[in-house]
PDB file of N, CA, C and O in Angstrom, chain B, residues numbered from 101:
ATOM      1  N   MET B 101      14.430   7.283  -9.689  1.00  0.00           N
ATOM      2  CA  MET B 101      13.360   7.685  -8.824  1.00  0.00           C
ATOM      3  C   MET B 101      13.934   8.497  -7.669  1.00  0.00           C
ATOM      4  O   MET B 101      14.983   8.150  -7.124  1.00  0.00           O
ATOM      5  N   GLU B 102      13.265   9.552  -7.303  1.00  0.00           N
ATOM      6  CA  GLU B 102      13.733  10.416  -6.224  1.00  0.00           C
ATOM      7  C   GLU B 102      13.379   9.818  -4.870  1.00  0.00           C
ATOM      8  O   GLU B 102      12.323   9.204  -4.717  1.00  0.00           O
ATOM      9  N   PRO B 103      14.275   9.997  -3.865  1.00  0.00           N
ATOM     10  CA  PRO B 103      13.925   9.544  -2.514  1.00  0.00           C
ATOM     11  C   PRO B 103      12.696  10.304  -2.024  1.00  0.00           C
ATOM     12  O   PRO B 103      12.550  11.499  -2.283  1.00  0.00           O
ATOM     13  N   GLN B 104      11.823   9.604  -1.321  1.00  0.00           N
ATOM     14  CA  GLN B 104      10.604  10.232  -0.831  1.00  0.00           C
ATOM     15  C   GLN B 104      10.612  10.297   0.675  1.00  0.00           C
ATOM     16  O   GLN B 104      11.203   9.456   1.351  1.00  0.00           O
ATOM     17  N   GLU B 105       9.947  11.309   1.185  1.00  0.00           N
ATOM     18  CA  GLU B 105       9.773  11.457   2.622  1.00  0.00           C
ATOM     19  C   GLU B 105       8.794  10.395   3.096  1.00  0.00           C
ATOM     20  O   GLU B 105       7.786  10.138   2.438  1.00  0.00           O
ATOM     21  N   ALA B 106       9.085   9.781   4.232  1.00  0.00           N
ATOM     22  CA  ALA B 106       8.193   8.759   4.774  1.00  0.00           C
ATOM     23  C   ALA B 106       6.889   9.400   5.226  1.00  0.00           C
ATOM     24  O   ALA B 106       6.893  10.510   5.757  1.00  0.00           O
ATOM     25  N   PRO B 107       5.776   8.707   5.018  1.00  0.00           N
ATOM     26  CA  PRO B 107       4.498   9.242   5.490  1.00  0.00           C
ATOM     27  C   PRO B 107       4.452   9.233   7.018  1.00  0.00           C
ATOM     28  O   PRO B 107       5.276   8.589   7.668  1.00  0.00           O
ATOM     29  N   SER B 108       3.490   9.946   7.577  1.00  0.00           N
ATOM     30  CA  SER B 108       3.353   9.983   9.026  1.00  0.00           C
ATOM     31  C   SER B 108       2.993   8.596   9.560  1.00  0.00           C
ATOM     32  O   SER B 108       2.570   7.717   8.810  1.00  0.00           O
ATOM     33  N   ALA B 109       3.167   8.424  10.846  1.00  0.00           N
ATOM     34  CA  ALA B 109       2.905   7.129  11.484  1.00  0.00           C
ATOM     35  C   ALA B 109       1.506   6.640  11.136  1.00  0.00           C
ATOM     36  O   ALA B 109       0.564   7.423  11.013  1.00  0.00           O
ATOM     37  N   GLU B 110       1.398   5.335  10.982  1.00  0.00           N
ATOM     38  CA  GLU B 110       0.137   4.645  10.689  1.00  0.00           C
ATOM     39  C   GLU B 110      -0.368   4.835   9.253  1.00  0.00           C
ATOM     40  O   GLU B 110      -1.464   4.383   8.922  1.00  0.00           O
ATOM     41  N   TYR B 111       0.407   5.487   8.413  1.00  0.00           N
ATOM     42  CA  TYR B 111       0.054   5.633   6.997  1.00  0.00           C
ATOM     43  C   TYR B 111       1.103   4.919   6.163  1.00  0.00           C
ATOM     44  O   TYR B 111       2.243   4.752   6.597  1.00  0.00           O
ATOM     45  N   ALA B 112       0.721   4.502   4.974  1.00  0.00           N
ATOM     46  CA  ALA B 112       1.665   3.866   4.057  1.00  0.00           C
ATOM     47  C   ALA B 112       1.460   4.441   2.660  1.00  0.00           C
ATOM     48  O   ALA B 112       0.328   4.592   2.200  1.00  0.00           O
ATOM     49  N   GLU B 113       2.549   4.757   2.000  1.00  0.00           N
ATOM     50  CA  GLU B 113       2.530   5.187   0.606  1.00  0.00           C
ATOM     51  C   GLU B 113       2.608   3.927  -0.241  1.00  0.00           C
ATOM     52  O   GLU B 113       3.514   3.115  -0.057  1.00  0.00           O
ATOM     53  N   VAL B 114       1.677   3.755  -1.160  1.00  0.00           N
ATOM     54  CA  VAL B 114       1.634   2.562  -2.004  1.00  0.00           C
ATOM     55  C   VAL B 114       1.891   2.985  -3.444  1.00  0.00           C
ATOM     56  O   VAL B 114       1.267   3.917  -3.950  1.00  0.00           O
ATOM     57  N   HIS B 115       2.817   2.288  -4.097  1.00  0.00           N
ATOM     58  CA  HIS B 115       3.145   2.547  -5.494  1.00  0.00           C
ATOM     59  C   HIS B 115       2.898   1.263  -6.271  1.00  0.00           C
ATOM     60  O   HIS B 115       3.440   0.209  -5.939  1.00  0.00           O
ATOM     61  N   VAL B 116       2.077   1.362  -7.306  1.00  0.00           N
ATOM     62  CA  VAL B 116       1.749   0.217  -8.139  1.00  0.00           C
ATOM     63  C   VAL B 116       2.250   0.524  -9.545  1.00  0.00           C
ATOM     64  O   VAL B 116       1.971   1.591 -10.090  1.00  0.00           O
ATOM     65  N   VAL B 117       2.980  -0.404 -10.121  1.00  0.00           N
ATOM     66  CA  VAL B 117       3.403  -0.272 -11.509  1.00  0.00           C
ATOM     67  C   VAL B 117       2.759  -1.429 -12.256  1.00  0.00           C
ATOM     68  O   VAL B 117       2.937  -2.591 -11.892  1.00  0.00           O
ATOM     69  N   ALA B 118       1.999  -1.100 -13.318  1.00  0.00           N
ATOM     70  CA  ALA B 118       1.272  -2.115 -14.063  1.00  0.00           C
ATOM     71  C   ALA B 118       1.373  -1.842 -15.560  1.00  0.00           C
ATOM     72  O   ALA B 118       1.726  -0.741 -15.985  1.00  0.00           O
ATOM     73  N   ALA B 119       1.062  -2.849 -16.335  1.00  0.00           N
ATOM     74  CA  ALA B 119       1.128  -2.724 -17.788  1.00  0.00           C
ATOM     75  C   ALA B 119       0.073  -1.764 -18.332  1.00  0.00           C
ATOM     76  O   ALA B 119       0.272  -1.149 -19.379  1.00  0.00           O
ATOM     77  N   SER B 120      -1.061  -1.635 -17.616  1.00  0.00           N
ATOM     78  CA  SER B 120      -2.126  -0.759 -18.109  1.00  0.00           C
ATOM     79  C   SER B 120      -2.770  -0.002 -16.953  1.00  0.00           C
ATOM     80  O   SER B 120      -2.695  -0.437 -15.804  1.00  0.00           O
ATOM     81  N   PRO B 121      -3.405   1.136 -17.258  1.00  0.00           N
ATOM     82  CA  PRO B 121      -4.107   1.884 -16.212  1.00  0.00           C
ATOM     83  C   PRO B 121      -5.212   1.054 -15.554  1.00  0.00           C
ATOM     84  O   PRO B 121      -5.444   1.176 -14.351  1.00  0.00           O
ATOM     85  N   GLU B 122      -5.886   0.220 -16.330  1.00  0.00           N
ATOM     86  CA  GLU B 122      -6.978  -0.586 -15.777  1.00  0.00           C
ATOM     87  C   GLU B 122      -6.482  -1.561 -14.717  1.00  0.00           C
ATOM     88  O   GLU B 122      -7.120  -1.723 -13.676  1.00  0.00           O
ATOM     89  N   VAL B 123      -5.360  -2.205 -14.970  1.00  0.00           N
ATOM     90  CA  VAL B 123      -4.803  -3.147 -13.993  1.00  0.00           C
ATOM     91  C   VAL B 123      -4.412  -2.403 -12.719  1.00  0.00           C
ATOM     92  O   VAL B 123      -4.689  -2.881 -11.619  1.00  0.00           O
ATOM     93  N   ALA B 124      -3.778  -1.249 -12.850  1.00  0.00           N
ATOM     94  CA  ALA B 124      -3.390  -0.457 -11.678  1.00  0.00           C
ATOM     95  C   ALA B 124      -4.618  -0.020 -10.885  1.00  0.00           C
ATOM     96  O   ALA B 124      -4.594  -0.043  -9.654  1.00  0.00           O
ATOM     97  N   ARG B 125      -5.685   0.376 -11.566  1.00  0.00           N
ATOM     98  CA  ARG B 125      -6.915   0.785 -10.883  1.00  0.00           C
ATOM     99  C   ARG B 125      -7.550  -0.369 -10.125  1.00  0.00           C
ATOM    100  O   ARG B 125      -8.096  -0.172  -9.040  1.00  0.00           O
ATOM    101  N   ARG B 126      -7.484  -1.576 -10.686  1.00  0.00           N
ATOM    102  CA  ARG B 126      -8.058  -2.729  -9.995  1.00  0.00           C
ATOM    103  C   ARG B 126      -7.321  -3.006  -8.688  1.00  0.00           C
ATOM    104  O   ARG B 126      -7.944  -3.351  -7.685  1.00  0.00           O
ATOM    105  N   VAL B 127      -6.000  -2.857  -8.697  1.00  0.00           N
ATOM    106  CA  VAL B 127      -5.223  -3.052  -7.472  1.00  0.00           C
ATOM    107  C   VAL B 127      -5.611  -1.987  -6.446  1.00  0.00           C
ATOM    108  O   VAL B 127      -5.809  -2.302  -5.272  1.00  0.00           O
ATOM    109  N   ALA B 128      -5.721  -0.736  -6.880  1.00  0.00           N
ATOM    110  CA  ALA B 128      -6.110   0.350  -5.969  1.00  0.00           C
ATOM    111  C   ALA B 128      -7.505   0.103  -5.390  1.00  0.00           C
ATOM    112  O   ALA B 128      -7.750   0.399  -4.221  1.00  0.00           O
ATOM    113  N   GLU B 129      -8.406  -0.429  -6.190  1.00  0.00           N
ATOM    114  CA  GLU B 129      -9.762  -0.714  -5.715  1.00  0.00           C
ATOM    115  C   GLU B 129      -9.744  -1.748  -4.591  1.00  0.00           C
ATOM    116  O   GLU B 129     -10.473  -1.610  -3.609  1.00  0.00           O
ATOM    117  N   VAL B 130      -8.922  -2.769  -4.729  1.00  0.00           N
ATOM    118  CA  VAL B 130      -8.813  -3.789  -3.682  1.00  0.00           C
ATOM    119  C   VAL B 130      -8.258  -3.169  -2.401  1.00  0.00           C
ATOM    120  O   VAL B 130      -8.756  -3.449  -1.310  1.00  0.00           O
ATOM    121  N   LEU B 131      -7.232  -2.328  -2.527  1.00  0.00           N
ATOM    122  CA  LEU B 131      -6.659  -1.670  -1.347  1.00  0.00           C
ATOM    123  C   LEU B 131      -7.697  -0.799  -0.650  1.00  0.00           C
ATOM    124  O   LEU B 131      -7.739  -0.757   0.579  1.00  0.00           O
ATOM    125  N   ARG B 132      -8.534  -0.103  -1.418  1.00  0.00           N
ATOM    126  CA  ARG B 132      -9.549   0.765  -0.818  1.00  0.00           C
ATOM    127  C   ARG B 132     -10.637  -0.022  -0.098  1.00  0.00           C
ATOM    128  O   ARG B 132     -11.311   0.523   0.777  1.00  0.00           O
ATOM    129  N   ARG B 133     -10.820  -1.279  -0.446  1.00  0.00           N
ATOM    130  CA  ARG B 133     -11.790  -2.104   0.272  1.00  0.00           C
ATOM    131  C   ARG B 133     -11.287  -2.473   1.655  1.00  0.00           C
ATOM    132  O   ARG B 133     -12.078  -2.775   2.548  1.00  0.00           O
ATOM    133  N   CYS B 134      -9.972  -2.449   1.835  1.00  0.00           N
ATOM    134  CA  CYS B 134      -9.371  -2.812   3.118  1.00  0.00           C
ATOM    135  C   CYS B 134      -8.945  -1.612   3.942  1.00  0.00           C
ATOM    136  O   CYS B 134      -8.967  -1.671   5.171  1.00  0.00           O
ATOM    137  N   PHE B 135      -8.556  -0.518   3.289  1.00  0.00           N
ATOM    138  CA  PHE B 135      -8.023   0.653   3.981  1.00  0.00           C
ATOM    139  C   PHE B 135      -8.682   1.928   3.480  1.00  0.00           C
ATOM    140  O   PHE B 135      -9.071   2.021   2.316  1.00  0.00           O
ATOM    141  N   ALA B 136      -8.803   2.909   4.367  1.00  0.00           N
ATOM    142  CA  ALA B 136      -9.165   4.252   3.916  1.00  0.00           C
ATOM    143  C   ALA B 136      -7.968   4.746   3.102  1.00  0.00           C
ATOM    144  O   ALA B 136      -6.822   4.545   3.505  1.00  0.00           O
ATOM    145  N   ALA B 137      -8.220   5.383   1.972  1.00  0.00           N
ATOM    146  CA  ALA B 137      -7.116   5.790   1.092  1.00  0.00           C
ATOM    147  C   ALA B 137      -7.402   7.128   0.442  1.00  0.00           C
ATOM    148  O   ALA B 137      -8.552   7.543   0.296  1.00  0.00           O
ATOM    149  N   THR B 138      -6.321   7.793   0.055  1.00  0.00           N
ATOM    150  CA  THR B 138      -6.450   9.036  -0.693  1.00  0.00           C
ATOM    151  C   THR B 138      -6.826   8.716  -2.132  1.00  0.00           C
ATOM    152  O   THR B 138      -6.789   7.558  -2.548  1.00  0.00           O
ATOM    153  N   GLU B 139      -7.180   9.724  -2.873  1.00  0.00           N
ATOM    154  CA  GLU B 139      -7.437   9.545  -4.304  1.00  0.00           C
ATOM    155  C   GLU B 139      -6.126   9.146  -4.966  1.00  0.00           C
ATOM    156  O   GLU B 139      -5.070   9.700  -4.661  1.00  0.00           O
ATOM    157  N   GLN B 140      -6.203   8.198  -5.857  1.00  0.00           N
ATOM    158  CA  GLN B 140      -4.989   7.739  -6.527  1.00  0.00           C
ATOM    159  C   GLN B 140      -4.473   8.783  -7.513  1.00  0.00           C
ATOM    160  O   GLN B 140      -5.231   9.584  -8.060  1.00  0.00           O
ATOM    161  N   ARG B 141      -3.164   8.746  -7.719  1.00  0.00           N
ATOM    162  CA  ARG B 141      -2.514   9.594  -8.702  1.00  0.00           C
ATOM    163  C   ARG B 141      -1.816   8.659  -9.675  1.00  0.00           C
ATOM    164  O   ARG B 141      -1.125   7.734  -9.249  1.00  0.00           O
ATOM    165  N   SER B 142      -1.983   8.882 -10.974  1.00  0.00           N
ATOM    166  CA  SER B 142      -1.327   7.986 -11.922  1.00  0.00           C
ATOM    167  C   SER B 142      -0.426   8.766 -12.868  1.00  0.00           C
ATOM    168  O   SER B 142      -0.678   9.926 -13.194  1.00  0.00           O
ATOM    169  N   TYR B 143       0.632   8.090 -13.294  1.00  0.00           N
ATOM    170  CA  TYR B 143       1.661   8.664 -14.144  1.00  0.00           C
ATOM    171  C   TYR B 143       2.133   7.591 -15.113  1.00  0.00           C
ATOM    172  O   TYR B 143       1.948   6.400 -14.860  1.00  0.00           O
ATOM    173  N   PRO B 144       2.740   8.000 -16.216  1.00  0.00           N
ATOM    174  CA  PRO B 144       3.374   6.984 -17.071  1.00  0.00           C
ATOM    175  C   PRO B 144       4.496   6.299 -16.287  1.00  0.00           C
ATOM    176  O   PRO B 144       5.236   6.963 -15.560  1.00  0.00           O
ATOM    177  N   ALA B 145       4.625   4.994 -16.427  1.00  0.00           N
ATOM    178  CA  ALA B 145       5.648   4.254 -15.678  1.00  0.00           C
ATOM    179  C   ALA B 145       7.031   4.452 -16.279  1.00  0.00           C
ATOM    180  O   ALA B 145       8.017   4.576 -15.553  1.00  0.00           O
ATOM    181  N   SER B 146       7.102   4.480 -17.605  1.00  0.00           N
ATOM    182  CA  SER B 146       8.382   4.646 -18.281  1.00  0.00           C
ATOM    183  C   SER B 146       8.111   5.061 -19.723  1.00  0.00           C
ATOM    184  O   SER B 146       6.969   4.989 -20.176  1.00  0.00           O
ATOM    185  N   PRO B 147       9.126   5.489 -20.442  1.00  0.00           N
ATOM    186  CA  PRO B 147       8.924   5.830 -21.856  1.00  0.00           C
ATOM    187  C   PRO B 147       8.437   4.635 -22.681  1.00  0.00           C
ATOM    188  O   PRO B 147       7.808   4.813 -23.724  1.00  0.00           O
ATOM    189  N   GLU B 148       8.729   3.416 -22.210  1.00  0.00           N
ATOM    190  CA  GLU B 148       8.308   2.212 -22.937  1.00  0.00           C
ATOM    191  C   GLU B 148       6.845   1.857 -22.699  1.00  0.00           C
ATOM    192  O   GLU B 148       6.291   1.030 -23.423  1.00  0.00           O
ATOM    193  N   GLY B 149       6.210   2.463 -21.702  1.00  0.00           N
ATOM    194  CA  GLY B 149       4.801   2.190 -21.435  1.00  0.00           C
ATOM    195  C   GLY B 149       4.540   1.805 -19.994  1.00  0.00           C
ATOM    196  O   GLY B 149       5.436   1.822 -19.151  1.00  0.00           O
ATOM    197  N   GLY B 150       3.299   1.462 -19.734  1.00  0.00           N
ATOM    198  CA  GLY B 150       2.893   1.096 -18.391  1.00  0.00           C
ATOM    199  C   GLY B 150       2.377   2.292 -17.615  1.00  0.00           C
ATOM    200  O   GLY B 150       2.471   3.434 -18.065  1.00  0.00           O
ATOM    201  N   THR B 151       1.838   2.017 -16.458  1.00  0.00           N
ATOM    202  CA  THR B 151       1.253   3.039 -15.595  1.00  0.00           C
ATOM    203  C   THR B 151       1.805   2.895 -14.194  1.00  0.00           C
ATOM    204  O   THR B 151       1.928   1.782 -13.682  1.00  0.00           O
ATOM    205  N   ARG B 152       2.134   3.998 -13.578  1.00  0.00           N
ATOM    206  CA  ARG B 152       2.535   4.022 -12.163  1.00  0.00           C
ATOM    207  C   ARG B 152       1.412   4.708 -11.417  1.00  0.00           C
ATOM    208  O   ARG B 152       1.019   5.819 -11.774  1.00  0.00           O
ATOM    209  N   LEU B 153       0.889   4.067 -10.389  1.00  0.00           N
ATOM    210  CA  LEU B 153      -0.214   4.609  -9.610  1.00  0.00           C
ATOM    211  C   LEU B 153       0.263   4.754  -8.170  1.00  0.00           C
ATOM    212  O   LEU B 153       0.927   3.862  -7.643  1.00  0.00           O
ATOM    213  N   GLU B 154      -0.071   5.869  -7.535  1.00  0.00           N
ATOM    214  CA  GLU B 154       0.329   6.116  -6.151  1.00  0.00           C
ATOM    215  C   GLU B 154      -0.893   6.488  -5.333  1.00  0.00           C
ATOM    216  O   GLU B 154      -1.775   7.204  -5.807  1.00  0.00           O
ATOM    217  N   LEU B 155      -0.941   6.000  -4.102  1.00  0.00           N
ATOM    218  CA  LEU B 155      -1.976   6.405  -3.165  1.00  0.00           C
ATOM    219  C   LEU B 155      -1.446   6.214  -1.751  1.00  0.00           C
ATOM    220  O   LEU B 155      -0.486   5.475  -1.533  1.00  0.00           O
ATOM    221  N   THR B 156      -2.066   6.873  -0.809  1.00  0.00           N
ATOM    222  CA  THR B 156      -1.698   6.760   0.594  1.00  0.00           C
ATOM    223  C   THR B 156      -2.830   6.060   1.321  1.00  0.00           C
ATOM    224  O   THR B 156      -3.995   6.429   1.171  1.00  0.00           O
ATOM    225  N   VAL B 157      -2.486   5.043   2.112  1.00  0.00           N
ATOM    226  CA  VAL B 157      -3.508   4.334   2.883  1.00  0.00           C
ATOM    227  C   VAL B 157      -3.335   4.620   4.365  1.00  0.00           C
ATOM    228  O   VAL B 157      -2.220   4.782   4.861  1.00  0.00           O
ATOM    229  N   ASP B 158      -4.459   4.677   5.055  1.00  0.00           N
ATOM    230  CA  ASP B 158      -4.500   4.914   6.498  1.00  0.00           C
ATOM    231  C   ASP B 158      -4.686   3.567   7.171  1.00  0.00           C
ATOM    232  O   ASP B 158      -5.771   2.988   7.117  1.00  0.00           O
ATOM    233  N   THR B 159      -3.637   3.067   7.802  1.00  0.00           N
ATOM    234  CA  THR B 159      -3.712   1.732   8.403  1.00  0.00           C
ATOM    235  C   THR B 159      -4.474   1.713   9.720  1.00  0.00           C
ATOM    236  O   THR B 159      -4.687   0.641  10.288  1.00  0.00           O
ATOM    237  N   THR B 160      -4.889   2.879  10.220  1.00  0.00           N
ATOM    238  CA  THR B 160      -5.708   2.908  11.440  1.00  0.00           C
ATOM    239  C   THR B 160      -7.179   2.737  11.117  1.00  0.00           C
ATOM    240  O   THR B 160      -7.973   2.419  12.002  1.00  0.00           O
ATOM    241  N   ARG B 161      -7.555   2.941   9.870  1.00  0.00           N
ATOM    242  CA  ARG B 161      -8.960   2.811   9.450  1.00  0.00           C
ATOM    243  C   ARG B 161      -9.054   1.652   8.475  1.00  0.00           C
ATOM    244  O   ARG B 161      -9.068   1.842   7.259  1.00  0.00           O
ATOM    245  N   THR B 162      -9.117   0.451   9.027  1.00  0.00           N
ATOM    246  CA  THR B 162      -9.112  -0.746   8.206  1.00  0.00           C
ATOM    247  C   THR B 162     -10.417  -1.512   8.301  1.00  0.00           C
ATOM    248  O   THR B 162     -11.173  -1.381   9.263  1.00  0.00           O
ATOM    249  N   ALA B 163     -10.654  -2.299   7.298  1.00  0.00           N
ATOM    250  CA  ALA B 163     -11.790  -3.214   7.276  1.00  0.00           C
ATOM    251  C   ALA B 163     -11.223  -4.629   7.250  1.00  0.00           C
ATOM    252  O   ALA B 163     -10.020  -4.805   7.058  1.00  0.00           O
ATOM    253  N   GLU B 164     -12.061  -5.628   7.438  1.00  0.00           N
ATOM    254  CA  GLU B 164     -11.591  -7.003   7.295  1.00  0.00           C
ATOM    255  C   GLU B 164     -11.337  -7.245   5.824  1.00  0.00           C
ATOM    256  O   GLU B 164     -12.094  -6.698   5.022  1.00  0.00           O
ATOM    257  N   PRO B 165     -10.377  -7.987   5.396  1.00  0.00           N
ATOM    258  CA  PRO B 165      -9.477  -8.817   6.178  1.00  0.00           C
ATOM    259  C   PRO B 165      -8.209  -8.081   6.629  1.00  0.00           C
ATOM    260  O   PRO B 165      -7.386  -8.666   7.334  1.00  0.00           O
ATOM    261  N   ALA B 166      -8.036  -6.826   6.242  1.00  0.00           N
ATOM    262  CA  ALA B 166      -6.811  -6.102   6.592  1.00  0.00           C
ATOM    263  C   ALA B 166      -6.640  -5.991   8.097  1.00  0.00           C
ATOM    264  O   ALA B 166      -5.518  -6.100   8.592  1.00  0.00           O
ATOM    265  N   ARG B 167      -7.710  -5.780   8.832  1.00  0.00           N
ATOM    266  CA  ARG B 167      -7.599  -5.614  10.288  1.00  0.00           C
ATOM    267  C   ARG B 167      -6.977  -6.848  10.922  1.00  0.00           C
ATOM    268  O   ARG B 167      -6.047  -6.728  11.719  1.00  0.00           O
ATOM    269  N   SER B 168      -7.476  -8.038  10.580  1.00  0.00           N
ATOM    270  CA  SER B 168      -6.930  -9.248  11.196  1.00  0.00           C
ATOM    271  C   SER B 168      -5.496  -9.485  10.743  1.00  0.00           C
ATOM    272  O   SER B 168      -4.675  -9.950  11.534  1.00  0.00           O
ATOM    273  N   TRP B 169      -5.176  -9.178   9.496  1.00  0.00           N
ATOM    274  CA  TRP B 169      -3.803  -9.333   9.024  1.00  0.00           C
ATOM    275  C   TRP B 169      -2.873  -8.376   9.764  1.00  0.00           C
ATOM    276  O   TRP B 169      -1.787  -8.781  10.179  1.00  0.00           O
ATOM    277  N   LEU B 170      -3.271  -7.122   9.938  1.00  0.00           N
ATOM    278  CA  LEU B 170      -2.428  -6.160  10.640  1.00  0.00           C
ATOM    279  C   LEU B 170      -2.207  -6.569  12.087  1.00  0.00           C
ATOM    280  O   LEU B 170      -1.094  -6.468  12.602  1.00  0.00           O
ATOM    281  N   GLU B 171      -3.273  -7.034  12.747  1.00  0.00           N
ATOM    282  CA  GLU B 171      -3.138  -7.456  14.135  1.00  0.00           C
ATOM    283  C   GLU B 171      -2.171  -8.626  14.268  1.00  0.00           C
ATOM    284  O   GLU B 171      -1.367  -8.657  15.200  1.00  0.00           O
ATOM    285  N   SER B 172      -2.235  -9.578  13.360  1.00  0.00           N
ATOM    286  CA  SER B 172      -1.364 -10.746  13.460  1.00  0.00           C
ATOM    287  C   SER B 172       0.071 -10.444  13.047  1.00  0.00           C
ATOM    288  O   SER B 172       0.975 -11.211  13.380  1.00  0.00           O
ATOM    289  N   SER B 173       0.299  -9.357  12.338  1.00  0.00           N
ATOM    290  CA  SER B 173       1.652  -9.050  11.874  1.00  0.00           C
ATOM    291  C   SER B 173       2.343  -7.976  12.707  1.00  0.00           C
ATOM    292  O   SER B 173       3.464  -7.583  12.385  1.00  0.00           O
ATOM    293  N   ARG B 174       1.712  -7.502  13.751  1.00  0.00           N
ATOM    294  CA  ARG B 174       2.332  -6.469  14.590  1.00  0.00           C
ATOM    295  C   ARG B 174       3.603  -6.994  15.237  1.00  0.00           C
ATOM    296  O   ARG B 174       3.661  -8.149  15.659  1.00  0.00           O
ATOM    297  N   TRP B 175       4.609  -6.155  15.314  1.00  0.00           N
ATOM    298  CA  TRP B 175       5.890  -6.490  15.919  1.00  0.00           C
ATOM    299  C   TRP B 175       5.719  -6.672  17.418  1.00  0.00           C
ATOM    300  O   TRP B 175       5.168  -5.803  18.094  1.00  0.00           O
ATOM    301  N   THR B 176       6.181  -7.779  17.929  1.00  0.00           N
ATOM    302  CA  THR B 176       6.028  -8.068  19.361  1.00  0.00           C
ATOM    303  C   THR B 176       7.253  -7.694  20.167  1.00  0.00           C
ATOM    304  O   THR B 176       7.216  -7.708  21.398  1.00  0.00           O
ATOM    305  N   GLY B 177       8.334  -7.360  19.493  1.00  0.00           N
ATOM    306  CA  GLY B 177       9.536  -6.970  20.195  1.00  0.00           C
ATOM    307  C   GLY B 177      10.490  -8.111  20.481  1.00  0.00           C
ATOM    308  O   GLY B 177      11.542  -7.890  21.081  1.00  0.00           O
ATOM    309  N   HIS B 178      10.156  -9.324  20.070  1.00  0.00           N
ATOM    310  CA  HIS B 178      11.052 -10.456  20.276  1.00  0.00           C
ATOM    311  C   HIS B 178      12.180 -10.383  19.263  1.00  0.00           C
ATOM    312  O   HIS B 178      11.931 -10.364  18.057  1.00  0.00           O
ATOM    313  N   ALA B 179      13.406 -10.342  19.734  1.00  0.00           N
ATOM    314  CA  ALA B 179      14.569 -10.193  18.861  1.00  0.00           C
ATOM    315  C   ALA B 179      14.769 -11.394  17.942  1.00  0.00           C
ATOM    316  O   ALA B 179      15.347 -11.260  16.863  1.00  0.00           O
ATOM    317  N   ASP B 180      14.299 -12.556  18.356  1.00  0.00           N
ATOM    318  CA  ASP B 180      14.538 -13.756  17.560  1.00  0.00           C
ATOM    319  C   ASP B 180      13.433 -14.030  16.538  1.00  0.00           C
ATOM    320  O   ASP B 180      13.468 -15.039  15.834  1.00  0.00           O
ATOM    321  N   ARG B 181      12.462 -13.135  16.464  1.00  0.00           N
ATOM    322  CA  ARG B 181      11.353 -13.325  15.523  1.00  0.00           C
ATOM    323  C   ARG B 181      11.171 -12.118  14.647  1.00  0.00           C
ATOM    324  O   ARG B 181      11.382 -10.984  15.078  1.00  0.00           O
ATOM    325  N   GLU B 182      10.782 -12.359  13.424  1.00  0.00           N
ATOM    326  CA  GLU B 182      10.435 -11.275  12.518  1.00  0.00           C
ATOM    327  C   GLU B 182       8.955 -10.990  12.667  1.00  0.00           C
ATOM    328  O   GLU B 182       8.202 -11.877  13.068  1.00  0.00           O
ATOM    329  N   PRO B 183       8.502  -9.751  12.349  1.00  0.00           N
ATOM    330  CA  PRO B 183       7.076  -9.450  12.430  1.00  0.00           C
ATOM    331  C   PRO B 183       6.274 -10.383  11.540  1.00  0.00           C
ATOM    332  O   PRO B 183       6.658 -10.652  10.402  1.00  0.00           O
ATOM    333  N   GLY B 184       5.152 -10.877  12.064  1.00  0.00           N
ATOM    334  CA  GLY B 184       4.241 -11.693  11.277  1.00  0.00           C
ATOM    335  C   GLY B 184       4.654 -13.135  11.123  1.00  0.00           C
ATOM    336  O   GLY B 184       3.947 -13.903  10.470  1.00  0.00           O
ATOM    337  N   ARG B 185       5.771 -13.534  11.698  1.00  0.00           N
ATOM    338  CA  ARG B 185       6.240 -14.918  11.588  1.00  0.00           C
ATOM    339  C   ARG B 185       5.927 -15.650  12.881  1.00  0.00           C
ATOM    340  O   ARG B 185       6.353 -15.217  13.952  1.00  0.00           O
ATOM    341  N   ASP B 186       5.196 -16.741  12.803  1.00  0.00           N
ATOM    342  CA  ASP B 186       4.883 -17.525  14.007  1.00  0.00           C
ATOM    343  C   ASP B 186       5.717 -18.762  14.073  1.00  0.00           C
ATOM    344  O   ASP B 186       5.590 -19.542  15.016  1.00  0.00           O
TER     345      ASP B 186
END
């Protein structure tokens, strides 16, 4: 796999690898219920089969439950704690 350029701030590139296109689409559908997202792009995962699906999500335009999860997982700057760990 080629190294990819990081998306701009507040966006995330999501890559889903699944046994079938239908399974990958179901995962993308769930993500779109929580985040604004680009149209998905799908590709064969490997010569042996499967599907690789890619989409970009905008973490600034979220719905519940993603909003509450993002708020609780924000980095607080405490060196002795990891993000999202209480």
